C-alpha positions in Angstrom: 41.0 111.0 -18.6 40.1 108.7 -21.5 40.6 109.4 -25.2 39.2 109.2 -28.7 35.5 108.6 -28.1 36.2 106.5 -25.0 35.2 109.3 -22.6 32.3 107.3 -21.1 34.4 104.3 -19.9 37.5 103.8 -17.8 39.9 101.0 -17.1 40.0 99.9 -13.5 41.3 96.9 -11.4 38.5 94.5 -11.0 38.7 92.3 -7.8 39.9 88.9 -8.7 39.7 89.5 -12.4 42.6 91.9 -13.2 41.7 94.8 -15.4 38.2 95.6 -16.3 36.0 98.4 -17.8 33.5 100.5 -15.9 30.9 103.1 -16.9 31.5 106.8 -16.2 27.8 107.7 -16.9 24.4 106.1 -17.1 23.4 103.9 -20.1 20.0 102.6 -21.1 19.3 99.4 -23.0 20.4 99.8 -26.6 22.8 102.6 -26.0 26.2 102.4 -27.7 28.8 102.6 -24.9 31.6 102.9 -27.4 32.4 101.9 -31.0 36.0 100.7 -31.8 37.7 100.2 -35.2 39.9 97.1 -35.4 43.6 97.6 -34.5 44.2 94.9 -37.2 41.9 92.4 -38.8 42.1 89.6 -41.5 39.6 87.4 -43.4 39.7 83.7 -42.7 41.9 81.6 -45.1 38.9 79.6 -46.4 37.0 82.8 -47.4 39.6 85.2 -48.8 38.1 85.3 -52.3 34.4 85.7 -51.3 34.7 88.3 -48.4 35.8 91.9 -48.8 39.1 92.4 -47.0 38.1 95.9 -45.9 34.5 95.7 -44.6 34.2 91.9 -44.3 30.9 91.8 -46.3 30.1 88.8 -48.4 29.7 89.9 -52.0 28.9 88.2 -55.3 31.6 89.9 -57.3 34.7 91.3 -55.8 37.7 93.2 -57.3 41.0 91.5 -56.8 44.2 93.4 -55.9 46.1 93.5 -59.2 49.5 93.2 -57.6 49.4 90.4 -55.0 46.3 88.7 -56.5 45.3 87.7 -53.0 43.2 90.5 -51.5 39.6 91.1 -52.6 37.5 94.2 -52.2 33.8 95.3 -52.8 35.0 98.3 -55.0 37.6 101.0 -55.3 36.4 102.7 -52.1 37.1 99.6 -50.0 40.4 99.1 -51.9 41.6 102.6 -51.2 40.5 102.4 -47.5 42.6 99.2 -47.2 45.8 100.4 -48.8 47.5 101.7 -45.6 47.1 98.2 -44.0 47.6 96.2 -47.2 50.6 97.9 -48.6 53.3 96.0 -46.7 51.3 92.8 -46.8 50.9 93.1 -50.6 54.7 93.3 -51.3 55.5 90.6 -48.7 53.0 88.2 -50.3 54.6 88.9 -53.7 58.1 88.2 -52.4 57.0 85.2 -50.3 55.2 83.7 -53.3 52.0 83.0 -51.5 49.9 84.3 -48.6 50.5 82.8 -45.2 47.7 81.6 -42.8 45.3 84.0 -41.1 47.2 83.9 -37.8 50.5 84.9 -39.5 48.8 87.6 -41.6 47.1 89.1 -38.5 50.4 89.1 -36.5 52.2 90.8 -39.4 49.5 93.5 -39.7 49.8 94.2 -36.0 53.6 94.5 -36.3 53.5 96.7 -39.4 51.1 99.0 -37.5 53.6 99.1 -34.6 56.4 99.9 -37.1 54.3 102.8 -38.4 52.9 104.2 -35.1 55.1 102.8 -32.3 53.9 100.4 -29.6 52.6 103.0 -27.3 48.9 103.9 -27.0 47.3 104.1 -30.4 44.7 106.9 -30.8 41.5 106.0 -29.1 43.0 103.0 -27.3 42.9 102.7 -23.5 45.7 100.1 -23.5 48.6 99.3 -25.8 49.3 96.0 -27.5 52.2 95.5 -25.2 49.9 95.5 -22.2 47.3 93.0 -23.5 47.1 89.6 -21.8 48.8 86.8 -23.8 48.4 83.8 -21.4 51.4 82.1 -23.0 52.5 80.9 -19.5 49.2 79.0 -19.3 49.5 77.2 -22.7 49.5 73.4 -22.7 52.0 71.4 -24.7 49.9 71.3 -27.9 49.4 75.1 -27.8 53.1 75.7 -27.2 53.8 73.5 -30.3 51.4 75.5 -32.4 52.9 78.8 -31.1 56.4 77.7 -32.1 55.1 76.7 -35.6 53.4 80.1 -36.0 56.6 82.0 -34.9 58.7 80.0 -37.5 56.2 80.7 -40.3 56.0 84.3 -39.3 59.8 84.7 -39.5 59.8 83.1 -43.0 57.2 85.6 -44.1 58.4 88.8 -42.4 60.5 90.9 -44.8 64.1 91.6 -43.8 63.7 95.4 -44.5 60.8 95.7 -42.0 61.5 96.5 -38.3 62.8 93.3 -36.6 61.1 92.2 -33.4 62.5 89.9 -30.7 61.2 86.3 -30.3 59.5 87.1 -27.0 57.5 90.0 -28.5 56.5 87.9 -31.5 55.3 85.1 -29.1 53.4 87.8 -27.1 51.6 89.0 -30.2 50.5 85.4 -31.1 49.4 84.9 -27.5 47.3 88.0 -27.7 45.7 86.8 -31.0 45.0 83.4 -29.4 43.1 84.7 -26.4 41.8 88.1 -27.6 41.1 87.6 -31.3 37.5 88.8 -31.9 35.3 86.9 -34.4 34.1 89.1 -37.3 30.9 88.2 -39.1 29.4 88.9 -42.5 26.8 91.6 -42.9 24.0 89.2 -42.0 25.7 88.2 -38.8 25.2 84.5 -39.6 28.7 83.4 -40.5 32.1 84.0 -38.9 34.3 85.3 -41.7 37.4 86.8 -40.0 39.3 87.7 -36.9 40.4 91.1 -35.5 42.1 92.7 -32.5 40.2 95.4 -30.6 42.3 96.5 -27.6 39.5 98.4 -25.7 37.0 95.5 -26.1 39.7 93.1 -24.7 39.4 95.0 -21.3 35.7 94.0 -20.8 35.5 91.0 -18.5 33.2 88.1 -18.9 29.9 87.5 -17.1 27.5 84.7 -18.1 24.6 87.2 -17.6 26.3 90.3 -18.9 25.0 93.9 -19.0 26.5 94.5 -22.5 26.7 92.8 -25.9 29.2 93.2 -28.7 28.0 93.6 -32.3 30.2 93.7 -35.3 29.2 96.5 -37.7 30.6 96.2 -41.3 30.3 100.0 -41.8 29.0 101.8 -44.8 31.2 102.7 -47.8 28.2 102.9 -50.2 27.2 106.5 -49.4 27.7 108.8 -52.4 29.7 111.3 -50.4 32.7 110.0 -48.5 31.8 112.2 -45.5 28.9 109.8 -44.9 31.1 106.7 -45.0 31.4 104.8 -41.8 34.3 102.4 -41.0 34.1 98.8 -39.9 33.9 98.6 -36.1 32.6 96.8 -33.1 29.9 98.4 -31.0 29.6 97.7 -27.3 25.9 98.1 -26.5 24.1 98.2 -23.2 21.6 95.3 -22.6 20.1 96.7 -19.3 20.3 99.9 -17.4 23.9 100.6 -16.3 24.8 103.2 -13.6 28.0 105.2 -13.3 30.7 103.0 -11.7 29.1 99.7 -12.8 31.5 97.2 -14.4 30.8 96.6 -18.1 30.7 92.9 -18.9 30.2 90.8 -22.0 29.7 87.0 -22.3 32.5 85.1 -24.0 30.4 82.0 -24.5 26.8 81.1 -25.3 24.6 81.0 -22.2 22.8 77.8 -23.4 24.9 75.4 -21.3 24.8 74.4 -17.6 27.2 76.4 -15.4 29.7 73.5 -15.0 30.0 73.2 -18.9 30.4 77.0 -19.3 33.1 77.1 -16.6 35.0 74.3 -18.3 34.8 76.0 -21.7 36.0 79.3 -20.2 38.8 77.7 -18.3 40.0 75.8 -21.4 39.8 78.8 -23.8 40.4 81.8 -21.6 42.3 80.4 -18.6 40.1 81.7 -15.8 37.5 80.3 -13.3 34.2 82.0 -13.8 32.8 83.3 -10.5 29.8 85.1 -11.8 26.5 85.0 -9.9 24.9 82.6 -12.4 27.8 80.1 -12.1 28.2 80.4 -8.3 24.4 79.8 -7.7 23.9 77.6 -10.8 21.0 79.8 -11.8 18.9 78.3 -14.6 20.7 75.0 -14.4 17.5 73.4 -13.1 15.6 74.7 -16.2 18.3 73.5 -18.6 18.2 70.0 -17.2 14.4 69.9 -16.6 12.6 66.6 -16.8 8.9 65.9 -17.3 6.8 66.6 -14.2 3.6 64.8 -13.3 2.3 61.4 -12.2 4.8 59.2 -14.0 8.0 61.2 -13.4 10.8 59.4 -15.3 13.5 57.6 -13.2 17.0 59.0 -13.0 18.2 56.0 -15.0 15.8 56.8 -17.8 16.8 60.5 -17.9 20.5 59.5 -18.0 19.8 57.1 -21.0 17.8 59.7 -22.9 20.5 62.4 -22.4 23.2 59.9 -23.6 21.0 59.0 -26.6 20.6 62.8 -27.3 24.4 63.3 -27.2 25.0 60.4 -29.6 22.3 61.7 -31.9 23.8 65.2 -32.0 27.2 63.6 -33.1 25.4 61.7 -35.9 23.5 64.9 -36.9 26.8 66.8 -37.2 28.2 64.2 -39.4 25.1 64.1 -41.7 25.1 67.9 -41.9 28.7 68.1 -42.9 27.8 65.7 -45.7 24.7 67.7 -46.7 22.4 64.8 -45.9 19.5 66.9 -44.7 16.8 64.3 -45.0 18.9 62.0 -42.8 19.2 64.9 -40.3 15.4 65.2 -40.2 15.0 61.5 -39.6 17.5 61.6 -36.7 15.8 64.6 -35.1 12.4 62.9 -35.3 13.7 59.7 -33.7 15.4 61.7 -31.0 12.3 63.8 -30.2 10.2 60.7 -29.9 12.6 59.5 -27.1 13.0 62.9 -25.5 9.4 64.1 -25.4 8.0 61.7 -22.6 11.2 62.3 -20.5 12.7 65.8 -20.8 11.1 69.1 -19.8 10.3 71.9 -22.2 13.4 73.9 -21.3 15.9 71.0 -21.3 18.8 72.0 -23.5 19.1 68.6 -25.2 15.5 68.9 -26.3 16.0 72.6 -27.4 19.1 71.7 -29.4 17.2 69.1 -31.4 14.2 71.4 -31.9 16.5 74.1 -33.2 18.3 71.9 -35.7 15.0 70.3 -36.8 13.3 73.6 -37.4 16.2 75.0 -39.3 16.7 72.0 -41.6 13.0 71.5 -42.2 12.7 75.2 -43.2 15.5 74.7 -45.7 13.7 71.7 -47.1 10.6 73.8 -47.3 8.6 71.6 -44.9 7.4 74.7 -43.2 4.4 73.5 -41.1 6.4 70.9 -39.2 9.4 73.4 -38.9 7.1 76.1 -37.4 5.8 73.7 -34.7 9.4 72.9 -33.6 10.5 76.5 -33.9 7.6 77.7 -31.6 8.6 75.1 -29.0 12.3 76.1 -29.3 11.4 79.8 -28.8 9.1 79.1 -25.8 12.0 77.3 -24.2 14.6 79.9 -25.1 12.5 82.7 -23.6 12.6 81.1 -20.2 16.4 80.6 -20.3 18.1 83.5 -22.1 18.4 87.1 -21.0 15.4 89.0 -22.6 17.8 91.1 -24.6 20.1 88.4 -25.9 21.3 88.7 -29.5 21.1 84.9 -30.1 17.6 84.8 -28.7 16.7 87.6 -31.1 18.1 85.8 -34.1 16.3 82.5 -33.1 13.0 84.4 -32.7 13.5 86.0 -36.1 14.1 82.6 -37.7 11.0 81.2 -36.1 8.9 84.2 -37.3 10.0 83.8 -40.9 9.3 80.0 -40.7 5.8 80.7 -39.4 5.3 83.2 -42.3 6.3 80.6 -44.8 3.9 78.1 -43.2 1.1 80.6 -43.8 0.7 81.2 -40.0 0.5 84.9 -40.4 -0.6 85.9 -36.9 2.0 83.9 -35.1 4.6 84.9 -37.7 4.0 88.6 -37.3 4.0 88.3 -33.5 7.4 86.6 -33.5 8.9 89.0 -36.1 7.8 92.0 -33.8 9.3 90.3 -30.8 12.6 89.7 -32.6 12.6 93.3 -33.9 12.3 94.6 -30.3 15.3 92.5 -29.2 17.5 93.4 -32.2 16.8 97.1 -31.9 18.7 96.8 -28.5 21.4 94.3 -29.5 22.1 95.4 -33.0 20.6 98.9 -33.3 18.3 100.3 -35.9 20.9 100.8 -38.7 22.3 97.2 -38.7 21.5 95.3 -42.0 19.7 92.5 -40.0 17.5 95.0 -38.1 16.7 96.8 -41.4 15.7 93.5 -43.1 13.6 92.7 -40.1 11.8 96.1 -40.3 10.9 95.3 -43.9 9.5 91.9 -42.8 7.6 93.5 -39.9 5.9 96.1 -42.2 5.1 93.4 -44.8 3.6 90.9 -42.3 1.6 93.7 -40.6 0.0 94.6 -43.9 -0.7 90.9 -44.6 -2.2 90.4 -41.2 -4.6 93.3 -41.7 -5.6 91.8 -45.0 -6.0 88.3 -43.4 -8.3 89.8 -40.7 -10.5 91.5 -43.3 -10.9 88.6 -45.7 -9.2 85.3 -45.1 -10.2 83.7 -48.4 -8.8 86.7 -50.4 -5.7 86.7 -48.3 -4.8 83.1 -49.2 -5.5 83.8 -52.9 -3.2 86.9 -53.0 -0.6 85.1 -50.9 -0.5 82.3 -53.5 0.1 84.9 -56.2 2.7 86.8 -54.1 4.7 83.6 -53.3 5.5 83.2 -57.0 7.3 86.6 -56.7 8.2 86.3 -53.0 10.1 89.0 -51.1 10.8 87.1 -47.9 13.7 84.8 -48.8 13.7 81.1 -48.7 15.7 80.0 -45.7 19.5 80.0 -46.2 21.2 76.6 -46.3 21.7 75.5 -42.7 25.2 76.3 -41.4 27.3 73.7 -39.5 28.3 76.2 -36.9 26.2 77.8 -34.2 26.2 81.6 -34.6 29.7 83.0 -34.3 31.1 83.0 -30.7 32.4 86.3 -29.4 36.2 85.6 -29.4 37.8 83.5 -32.1 39.7 80.6 -30.7 42.0 78.6 -33.0 40.7 75.0 -32.8 
């Protein structure tokens, strides 16, 4: 029997994959299969002062822990909720003189929890920390060197009065963090802000076309009565109909890559050869590498040249984005699209990558009409490639909808926002902050659309006035990372 809210799943031995999870009952798209609080979690080093260390929300003003001066919290509620996990860390940071890196902090939190509760099965966990995969035997030289450095730093930080662990177990914990650390995002889901260990989630195997998705929910500590507070957790949600006995799978990598590239990435980061249906049969690879059809089909040589040019341009774009040179990014995108358009098909991933960057950066620069055109083409391509209930697809469609709204294209904007809302209801659920924001936009654009259909002239007059006091936000500054990947891998 399973325990602690995990009654609907069980661990089993999956052929060729080791342990896996399977369903014990039927699930429909959008159902939460299970929710799991973190066994241990920490904020990234670079964000410790802007992200709450309890719920991982980004906040303008945070309260600092008066003792260690390192941890930050939304308010007293979050600070109280953190004390059990922060108590040992707080005194160790004071003694050590400074906080160590995120990896050391996470390992220490895991070991303090083991000191408090023992290393057996924690409540609600299907497996213990001892039994999680560490893949240390598969580490290359560079990874072994990093592991040794982490173990040394850990031993310097770990207080002598705490329980002492053997070198092998400490290495095991760092190995677990390395291949099972789950990326935590802020409340908007747009930025990776921390890393946590979720033992039950670690049991879900990878599939490039999975039947589940994982969403991080920051929880709610704002309710007036604490009985309505909810804790920070991950939610495993069904993407399609799942029957009892079906294996539950999630995707560790973004699908928007040809099967060979995905397999390379999975081998490098997670040490296994993906044998899923989509990789074995190279499903959708033809779409992702599509070239222009018709009378004058480009030669293989021309296609090769354009793809190389696209790869070189993407490197230049990354450099320009890092430096905040957004007008330079736009120039590079336009040049690249000029070369790509006569040669690459509408679903070619190199064309889609440039369209995505161009639409995002032009929106930020408030050049909305051109941005909307690129966003529309990007979404049309994505819809042919991604699973219809893919969270990244939903976010991209939402971005395109907001861009169309800003460009004054109310009909297309409303249509895209409705499409995004339908996807995110399944991937994120109705109570997630992103879905709630989207619902507000959906209601607003529906009202505007009715007004537009009744009297176009009046609509544009009112829109002009409304924009001075606009509700739908200007686009956020483009981030240099794609949306957070599922598992956090130390680069």
